[in-house]
N, C-alpha and C positions, 0 to 999 in steps of 0.2 A: 533672821537667817540670811546668810550671804548669797547673793546671786552667783551663778557660774559666770566666769569671764565672758564666755560666748554669748550667754543671754544678756549680760550687761552691755556688751558691744552692740548687739542688735537693738536693744532698747535705746541706747544713747544715739545710735545712728538714726533711728526712727524719729526721735524728738528734736534732733538738732535743727532741721530746717524750720520748725515752728518756733523754737526759742531764740534762735540767733538774732532775729530782728529786734528783740527786746533787750539784748545784751549789748552794752556800750562798746565792748571790745571782744568780739567773738574769738579772736586769735591773738597771740602775743603781739604787742606793739613793736614796730621796727623803725629805726631812724637815727637821729644824731642828737647829742648833747655836748656842750662845750667844756664841761667841768674838768675832766681828767687831763685834757691837753692844755687848757688855758686858765682854769680856775677863775680868778677875778679879772683876768686880762681880756675879757670879752668885749666885743664892739660890733657895730653894724656890718663892717666889711667882712668879718669872719663868717657871719651867717650868710651873706650874699655869695661870697666866693665858695663856701661849702655847698650851698644849694645848687649852684651852677655845676660844680664838680659832680655832685650826686646825679644830676640830670644827664650830664654829658657822658658819664662813665657807667650808666646802667643801674645805679643803686636805687633810684626812684622807681624805675620800671620793675626792679626785682622785689619791691614792696617796702623799701625804707622811706616811708612817706611822712615821718614826723621830724620836725626840727624844734628842739627845746632849748630855751635859755635857762641857765642855772643862776646861782647866786651872784650878787654884786652888780645888778643892772640898774639899781636906783641910786639916788643920792642918800646921804646919811640921815636926813630928816624928812618927816612927812610934811605935806602941805597943811595949811591952817584948817582945811576942811576934812583932814584926816587921811586923804589919799596919799598913796606912794607917789614919789616924784621921779620920773625917768631921768637918768644921767644923760644930758644932751651932748656932752663931750663924747660919750661912747656911742650914743644913738642920736645923731644930729637931726634926723628926720622923724624921730619919735617911733614908738612901738606900733601904733596903728598903721603907720606907713609900712613898717617892716612886715607885719602880719599880712597885710593886703598883698604885698609883693610876693611873699612866700606862697600864699594861696594861689596867686596867678601862675606860679610854676607847678602847682599840683601838690604842695605840702600842707600838712596840718601843724600849725604853730602851737608850742607849749611854753609855759612860763613856770618860774620857781618862786616860792615864798617859804617862810618858816613858821611853824606853829607857835613858837615861843616869843619871848620879848625882843630878841634880836636874832638875826640869821647867824649861821655858822661863821660867816665872814664879817659879822659885826654890823650889818645893815639893819634897818627896821624890820622887826618881826611882825607877824600878823595877829598876835594875841590881843583880843579885844577889838580888832578891826576886820573881822572875818567877812561881814556882809559888805563893807565898803570895798575891800580888796576883790572879792569875787565879782562884784558889779563892775569894777574897773577892768579887771582882766577880761571879762566877757565883752565889754564895750570896746576894748582895744583889739579884739579879734582872736583871742586865744581859746583853744578848745581842749587844752590838756594842762593839768596843774600837778607839779611835783611839790609836795609839802614835806619839808625837812622837820627835824625835831630838836634842834639845839635850843638851849637857854629857856626851857620851860620853867614856870614859876616854882613848882615843887618837884617835878620829874617823876611822879608816881605813875604806875601803870593806869590807875583809875583816872588820873588827870589827862593822860594821853588819850584814853578812850573817850572821855568827854569832849575834848577839843577836836579830835579827828572825826568823832560822830557829828559834831556841829558842822564841820566842813562838808561832810557827806550830805547832810540835810540841805545845806545851802546850794552845793553844786548840783545836786539832783533836782532842785527846784527851779533852776535857771530855765529860761525859755528853750535854750539848747543845752542839755546837761553836759557837763565837762568831765572828761576822763580824769581819774584821780589816782596819782601815784603816791603811796604812803611810805614814809621812811621810819615810822614809829618803831617797828621791830628792832631796827639796828641798834637802838639805844638800850636794849636789854639782852643782846645776843651773847655777850661774853661774861655774864655775871656768874658768881660762884654758885648761885642757885638759879636754874633756868625756868622756874615756875612762871615768872612774869613774862618771859619771852614767849613761852607757850601760850599764855593768856592773850597776849597781843596778837599772836598769829591766829588765834581763834576768831577775833573780831575784825581784823583787817579785810578778810574776804567779803564781809558783809557791807563794808563801807566804800571800797575802791576796786580798781581793776588790776592793780599790781602793788606789791609791797617789797621794798628793799629790806631784806631780813638780817643783814649783817654789815660789816664795815665796807667802806669804799674799796673797789678794785684800785689798784695802785695808781696814785697820781704822782706827779714829778717831785713833790716835797714829802712824800709819805715816809721816807727814810728818817725824817726828823723825829717821828714817834714810833717807827718800826724799823730799827737798825738791821742792816744786812739783808733786807728783803729783796727778792727779785720779782720780776713780772710773773714768772711761772709759779713762784711760791704764792703770790697773791691770787692767781687764778685757781690753784688747787685749794687754797683756804676757803674762798667763797663757794666753790663747788662742794667742799666738805660740809659747809653749813646748809647748802641747798638740799643735799640728799637726805637730810633729817626731816624734811617738811613736805614730802610728796602728798601726804593725805589731804592737804589743804587746797591743792590746785584743782581747778574745774574750769569749764568754758566760761569765760568772762572774768576770771581771776587768775593771776600768774605770780608765782614766787619769783622774786627778782634778785638774782645774784650780782646785780649792778652791771656797770657798763662794759662793753667790749673795748679794751685798751690796746687795740691791735697795732698801734705804732709806738708802743713803749720801747725805749731805746735798747733794752737788753733781751727782748724777745726774739728768738729765732723764727724763721718762717714756719717750721714744724710746730712751734709753740703757738704761733698766731692761728694757724689752721686748727689746731686742737681747741683753742679757746672758742672759736666759732662753732666747731663741731659739737663740743660738749654742751654749750649753751643751747644749740639747736636741738640736741637729743633731749634736753630737759624741758623743751617747749618754754624756754625762758624768753623774756623780752630781748630783742636784738637791737640795743641802742649803742651805736658807735660813739665813743668819745675819743676823738683823735683829729689830727689835721688831715682831713680827707683829700684836699687838693695836692698834698704831698705823697699820696699813695703811689705805689708802683702798679704796673699792669697786672702783676701776679696777685697783688692785694685785692684789686677789683675782681679778678677772676674767681678767687675762692669765696669772697663775700657775696657774690651773686650766683653761687652754685644752686641751680634750680632744684635739684634733687634734695639737697640738704635743707634748703629753705622750706620745701614742701613738708619735710618731717617736722620742722619747727612749727609750721602753720597748720598741721593736721587738725581736723575738726574735733577730735577727741581731746586734744591738748593734754594727754597723759604726760606726766613727768617720768622720765626713765628712772628706774630704781636699780639698786645694786644687786647683782647676782652673786658676785664674789670679789674679794679684795685680798691682795697680799702686798708685799713690799714693792713689787714692780708693776703689778697689773690691777686695773679696775675693769670689771665687766658689768655692763648695764643692759637692760632690755625694757621694752614697752611694746604695746600693741598699737596699731594704726587703724584708722577708721574703715579702711577697705578690707580689714582682716589680715594685712601683712604684719610682720613682726620686725622690730628694729633691734639691732645688736650693735653696741658701741663698746670698743675695746681701747683703753687708755694705757699707753706704755709710759710708766713713770720711771723706768729704768734708765741706765746710762748708755745703752747700746741698742742698735737695731736688732729686732728679734721677731719671730712669728709666734702666733698664739692660736690654740685650737679650743673650741667650745662644743660640748656635746649638745645634741638636740634637747636632751632632758633638761640641761641647765638653762637653755633658752626658753623652756616651757612648752616645747613641742612634743606631741605624742605620736605624730605620724611616723610610719616606717617607709614612707615614700620619699622620692627625691624632692628637693626644695631648690628653687632658684635663688641665688645669692647675688645681689647687685652691690658692687663697690661704689658708694656714692661719690667718692673722689674721682675715680677714673671713668665711671659710667659703664664699666665692663661687668658682665654677668658670667657666672658659672653655675653648675649644678652640683649640689652636695647631698650626701646621704649619711645620716647618723651624727655627723660632726660638721662644723663650719670652721675653716682655718683662714685666718688673716695673715698674710705673709709680709715679711720685711717692713714691719711697723717701726719707723725711726724712733730714736730716743725722744721722749716727750711728744710723740706723735699719737694720733688717734685714728683708728679704723672705724668707719661708720658704714654699716651694711644693712641693706633692706632685704628681708627674706619673704618670698612669695611662693605660692603654689605653682607647681608645674602643671597640674591638672586640678580643676575645681577649687579647693580651698586647703588651707593648712590644717584644717581639722581642729579638734579640741586643743585649747591652749590652757595650761595650768600656770597660774601665777607662781613664780619660782624665784627665790633669791634669799638674801640675808634677812634675819630677824635680829635687830640690834638696838641696844639702849642708846637713845639719842643724846643722853647726858654723858655717860661714861664711855660710850662708843664700843663697849664690849659686845661680842657677837654670841648668840645662842649656839652652843656647840654640843653635838651628840658624841658620846664615846662609850666604850665598853664599861667604863667606870660610872656612867651616868651622865647627867646634863650639867654643863658648866657655862659660865660667861667668860669668854676668852678673847684674846687678840685675833684679828682676822688673818688667816693663813691661806684662804682660798680653797680649802678641802671640801669634799662632798658633805662631810659632817656638819658644815656650817651653811649649807644650802638647803632651803626648806621649800616644800610644796604646800600651797594652800588650796585644798581640793573643794569641789562643789558641795560636799557634805559638811563643810566647815571644820574638817580635821586639818591638822598641820603635821607634816611628815618630813623627816630628814631624807634628803636624796640618797644618802649612804645606805638606807634601808627603808624603802617606802612602805614596807609591811608594818612598820612601827608608827604609832601615833603619839603626839604630845598629849599627855594624860595627867589630869589632876587626880591624884590617888588618895586624897584625904589627909587631914591633919597638917595642912600646909605644904604637902609634898607634891612635886611634879616629877614625872618620870616618863620614859618611853615604854609603852606596852603594845602588845599585838593589837592591831586595829580591829575593833569589834563594834558594830552598830548598836548592839544591845548594851554595851558597857557605857556607863555614864562617865562624864569628865573628859571626853575627847572632842567635844564641840566648842568652838570659840567664836566670839564676836570681836571685831576690831573697831574700837570706838574712835570718834573724831578727836577725842582727847589724847589718843595714842595708847590708851589702855588696851590690853589683850585680856578679855574677860571670859571666864568659863560660863557657858550657858547653864551648867549644872548647879554650881554653888553661888554664882554671881561674884565670886572673888576674882582677883586679877593677878596675872603673872608679875613677878617682882624679882629684881636683883637685890639680894640681901647685902648687908654691910660687908660680909666676907665673900661676896660675889657668888653666893649660892643661888640656885634656881628654885624659887619657892612661890607659894600662893599666899596672898594676904588680902585683907579688906581693901577694896578699891579706893584709892585716894585721888583727888582731882589734881592733875598736872604735877604729880610728885616725881622727882628726878629718877627714882628707882622703878617707875612704872610706865614710862613713856617710851614706846618702841616704834621703829620703822619696819614696815612689812613690804613685800613685793607689790609692784604696780599691778592693778587689776583686782586686788582684794577689796571687796565692798567695805566702805567706811560707814559705820553706823553712828548716827547722832543720838546720844542718849538723853 
């Protein structure tokens, strides 16, 4: 049975101080990686100049304490003893010197390799050399490994699991365990059948601290394989992949929508700020991949916003989930460890506009006034019944922290969309019955997951999602004595009836039906609001 969100928050807050010491990365990593800005054009001076700029402009003090090398740092051949050979034209003083220097400034250095026969850039891969490479990376002073997944011998999901599992065992056994960034899911993310993607996403949290789940955020040559793409398109694409996966995130493991590409040439300042705000609301890793010494004062100001970083680094590390979506607006919420509630509103439209959200949609049950802090301006106001964000620019994002004026916000109900993470259709209530439809942002597509494990449409919270027999699902008057109204949300993404043990399904004709539970089937994997307990079956 699912815990209430309030009880879950209290339990999580109580255990966090005890468990955080055993977790390699208690909050999402922050820092720098060279790939998006420089790709194979990396060298020693880039990392030295970047490190000093991060110190001088407050990024290190704000928490961006990792500096990671990406692909192409080696020569094209291994040494006779099997070790990778550092390219001394790019790194004339060697990598041990560089890691020591970065550590002297206060940074944690990280390095890249590939799980396959060759890296994505054509350099030696680590397949068959895992122990040698891990030993070398540790001896050179690295504390973080990004493992890419190009050029695997067969490319099957089972092979990725075996190889990444081997790396997990090796890195965990080092005298000083190394943080592990896994790129395996990205190689299954856009398949015609997402079963393997879901399968990879189930095991990566057990092996590492973060996993890049889909394609790269835009790099400067991406238009060669993705024509007519803009930086904003890239941000929204990876965000769209991320919101399918909230059930996997937990303290110590973070879904990774890839780098902050905040100096990409076609991003406006509002889009850059949105990029940072959205990633922060998701509690995603904040790894900047850009030429940091070239940043403006305004760039450093928003990237070091203490209130927004605090949301990203919140101890619960909940990933914000979608309350509603339509053509122009995405609304997301999550709870924070002190009981506050985060509200994020993304303006995807072409003009500046305001947007209002009811307390019910935010998951609040209080009829009292609530303090609303705009995390961009730092200014607060008091609201009752509704929260309004004014003058959100085109492609801008409002990020608001809601707290109690007196005592606490009270009971919070996980509230938001229920959607199929394959077809992206949304569970919709109507007078004609239940359907799977495109997101339009109406109350009939916003669902409450209550303490008693019932699921109810915001449009009429007296009605409950009900398995009514013979494969049918409908809305009926909520009745504790009536079977078929209690549900478990499984780690696999299945929404399972406690009564029949069958699962909610989107049929081939987009009908809402019940069928025998299938493992990671495209028609049975759903995203639910943040705060719903996920049950491992």
